C-alpha positions in Angstrom: 0.8 3.2 -23.4 2.6 0.0 -22.5 2.2 -3.7 -22.0 2.7 -6.0 -19.0 2.8 -9.7 -18.7 1.2 -9.6 -15.3 -1.5 -7.9 -13.4 -0.2 -4.7 -11.8 -1.8 -5.1 -8.3 -3.4 -2.0 -7.0 -6.6 -3.0 -5.1 -7.1 -0.9 -2.0 -6.8 -3.8 0.4 -3.4 -4.7 -1.1 -1.7 -1.3 -1.5 -2.9 -0.3 2.0 -1.3 -3.3 3.6 1.7 -4.5 1.7 4.1 -3.6 -1.1 2.5 -4.4 -4.5 3.7 -4.6 -8.1 1.9 -1.4 -9.1 3.2 0.4 -6.0 6.8 -0.7 -6.8 6.4 0.3 -10.4 4.9 3.7 -9.5 7.7 4.4 -7.0 10.4 3.2 -9.4 9.0 5.5 -12.1 9.1 8.4 -9.7 12.8 7.8 -9.1 13.5 7.2 -12.8 11.6 10.4 -13.8 13.5 12.5 -11.3 16.8 11.2 -12.4 15.9 11.7 -16.1 15.2 15.4 -15.2 18.7 15.6 -13.8 17.8 15.4 -10.1 19.9 13.5 -7.7 17.5 11.4 -5.6 18.0 8.5 -3.2 14.5 7.0 -3.0 10.8 7.5 -3.5 7.8 7.0 -1.3 4.2 7.1 -2.3 1.2 6.4 -0.1 -1.0 3.4 -0.9 -4.0 5.7 -0.8 -2.9 7.4 -4.0 -3.4 4.1 -5.8 -7.1 3.1 -6.4 -7.2 0.1 -8.7 -5.2 -2.6 -10.4 -4.1 -2.4 -14.0 -4.9 -5.6 -15.9 -2.4 -7.3 -18.3 -1.5 -7.2 -21.1 -2.5 -3.7 -22.2 -1.7 -0.7 -20.1 -3.8 2.2 -21.4 -4.3 5.8 -20.5 -7.8 4.8 -19.2 -6.5 2.1 -16.9 -3.7 4.4 -15.6 -6.3 7.1 -14.9 -8.5 4.6 -13.1 -5.6 3.3 -11.0 -4.1 6.8 -10.3 -7.1 9.1 -10.2 -5.5 12.0 -8.3 -3.7 14.7 -10.1 -0.7 14.5 -7.7 2.4 16.5 -8.5 5.8 15.0 -7.6 8.3 16.9 -5.5 11.8 16.2 -4.3 12.2 16.8 -0.6 15.4 16.7 1.4 14.7 14.9 4.7 17.1 14.0 7.5 17.6 10.4 8.4 15.5 11.0 11.5 12.6 12.5 9.4 12.8 9.6 7.0 12.6 7.1 9.8 9.6 8.9 11.2 7.9 8.8 7.8 8.5 5.0 7.5 7.1 4.4 11.1 4.1 6.5 10.2 3.6 4.4 7.1 3.1 1.2 8.9 1.4 2.6 12.0 -2.1 1.6 11.1 -1.6 -2.0 10.4 -3.4 -4.4 10.4 -6.1 -1.9 9.3 -6.0 -1.0 5.6 -4.9 2.6 5.6 -3.9 4.9 2.8 -0.7 5.9 4.5 1.0 2.5 3.9 4.2 3.3 2.0 5.0 2.0 -1.5 8.8 2.6 -1.7 11.6 2.6 -4.3 15.2 2.5 -3.3 14.8 0.9 0.1 14.2 -2.4 1.7 12.3 -2.4 5.0 11.4 -5.0 7.6 8.8 -4.1 10.2 6.8 -5.9 12.9 3.1 -5.0 12.9 2.6 -6.7 16.3 4.5 -3.9 18.0 3.0 -0.6 19.2 2.3 1.9 16.5 4.2 5.2 16.2 2.6 7.8 13.9 2.7 11.5 13.1 6.2 12.1 14.4 8.4 14.7 12.8 11.8 13.0 13.6 12.8 9.9 15.5 16.0 7.9 16.3 14.3 5.0 17.9 11.3 3.3 16.4 8.7 0.8 17.3 7.6 -1.2 14.3 10.4 -0.5 11.7 13.1 -3.0 12.6 15.4 -2.6 9.6 15.8 -0.2 6.7 18.5 -0.5 4.0 18.9 2.1 1.3 19.9 0.7 -2.1 22.5 2.9 -3.7 22.6 3.3 -7.5 25.8 1.2 -7.5 23.9 -1.7 -5.9 25.4 -1.3 -2.4 23.1 -1.2 0.6 23.4 1.4 3.3 21.8 0.4 6.6 19.7 3.2 8.0 17.9 1.3 10.7 18.9 -1.8 12.6 17.2 -3.4 15.6 14.6 -0.5 15.7 17.4 2.2 16.0 18.6 4.7 13.5 22.2 4.1 12.5 24.6 6.9 11.9 24.1 10.7 11.9 20.4 11.5 12.4 20.9 14.8 10.6 22.4 13.3 7.3 20.2 14.2 4.4 18.3 12.1 1.8 16.5 13.3 -1.3 13.1 11.7 -1.7 10.6 11.9 -4.5 7.1 12.1 -2.9 3.7 13.3 -4.0 2.4 16.7 -3.1 -0.2 15.2 -0.7 2.5 13.6 1.4 4.8 16.6 1.2 2.1 18.7 3.0 1.7 16.1 5.8 -1.2 14.2 4.4 -1.8 10.7 5.9 0.2 11.7 9.0 3.5 12.3 7.1 4.3 15.3 9.3 8.0 14.5 8.9 7.8 15.1 5.1 6.0 18.4 5.7 8.9 19.4 7.9 11.5 18.4 5.2 13.0 20.9 2.9 11.5 21.2 -0.6 
């Protein structure tokens, strides 16, 4: 299918605790595919639990992809408010330091969080967080838009963002209640 000059890291302990090369590639591919289909999307999120194995270099085959991504997840574009997106990101880091499938693998954002702070999970919408210190959305033109600064949502909490997510997350799986509340 493809070739890679490096291991695409997808072991459970890695994708459930930090951003990985396979998680980034998968989320970037989600954004790319949506845009290729003519959809206007801002970012993508997938849960680390959707990834089950690494893909060794150099050959990326159908078999290694099926092993790494064993679920037949469909992709959806949801329209979430800034407050719903912030709740989703807080939920994603809420189980650290435990290895949990809800850990987010993102595309289109940069996020800084503090796992030593109290967890916040399963919320539908928030304007003040606990662990997520800063979030910046990377616009297609390369400019960053700050969404969260110093644990507070910046700007209008009702402004809308279009996210590509898998169908498991869109129904509230792994505590992503905010994505279940978003418009499909």
